[in-house]
N, C-alpha and C positions, 0 to 999 in steps of 0.2 A: 504494500500500500504506500502510495506517495504521501509524504508529509511535508508540511510547510508551516511557517510561523511568521508572525508579524509583531513588532514592538515599536511603539512610538516613544521618542525621546524628547526631553524638554527643549532641545535645540530646534525642534520642529521637524526633525528627520524621522521618516518611517523606515525601519529596517525590516527587510524581508529575508527569510532564510529557508533553506531546504530545496525542494523540487517543485516547480510550478509547471504543470502540464495539464492535459485535457481532463485527467481524473479529478483534479481539484479546482478546475476552472470556475465552476459556479460559486464555490466558497471564496476564492480569491477575488473574483469580480465583485461579489456582494460586499466583502470587507473593504476593498479599495474604494468603491462607490460611497459607502457609508463614511469611511474616513475622510474622503475628499469633501463630502458634504458638511462635515463638521470642522474642517480646517479652513484657513483663510489664505488667499493669495497663492503663492507658488507651493506646489506639493514637492517636497524633497524626498527622494527615494535612495536608500542605500541598499544595493543588491550584492554587496561583497560576499555575503554568506549564501547566496543562491547558487546551488550546485548544478542545477539544470533548469533550463526553461525551453519549452517547445514553442511551436508557432501559435498555439492557442494562448499561451502566456503572453507572447509578444502582442497578439491581437488585443488582449485585454488592456495592455498598457497603451496601445495606439488608440483604442476606443476611449479610454480615460483621458488621454491627451486631447482628443477631439472635443469631448464634453467640456473639459476645463477651458480650452480655447474659446468655446462658444460663450463662456461666462467671463471672458477676458481675464482668465487665470492661466497658469502654466504648470508644467511638471518638469522636473529636472532630476536626472540620475547623478548623484554626487560621487558614488563609488560603485564599482561593479566587479564581480569575479571575472577571471580570464575567459571562461566559457560564455558568460553573458556578454561581455565586451566583444568577443569574437562574433557572436550571433548578430548583435546590433550593427557591427561593422559590415559583415557579409550581406546583411539585408538592407544596408544603406539607410538605416534609421537613426544611427548614433547621434548625428547632429540635431535631429528633432528633439532629443532629450538632453541636449547640452553636453554630450559626451565627446568632447574634442579629443583628438588623438594626442595623448601625452605619454611620456616615458617615466620610468622609475616609480617612485612611491607617491606620485601626485594623484590628485583626485580625477574623477571622470572614468578612466578605464583602468583603474588600479587593479592589478592582478594578484595582489598579495592577500 
């Protein structure tokens, strides 16, 4: 069974962990929509502990981005695991989430 978790921090960043795929998509979508509805302005996501994300998980984030943009808000991924960063780069959506190509221990596509 696929497991995932989410934890909001006082700095306004939402940390997701585990695996985000089709089997948990309804729960992840509901959680992110509820969280976004209760937060203000930019939604900051830390995906550094996400071990795996499939196209369904990516679609959830793109859908959430579209909704936030319609509300004149935004979503930004401040850190991502190597696998997540690779998926976002390969699918050419990294820039949509503010994941500029960086090296080393910097934010955005941090692989540590």
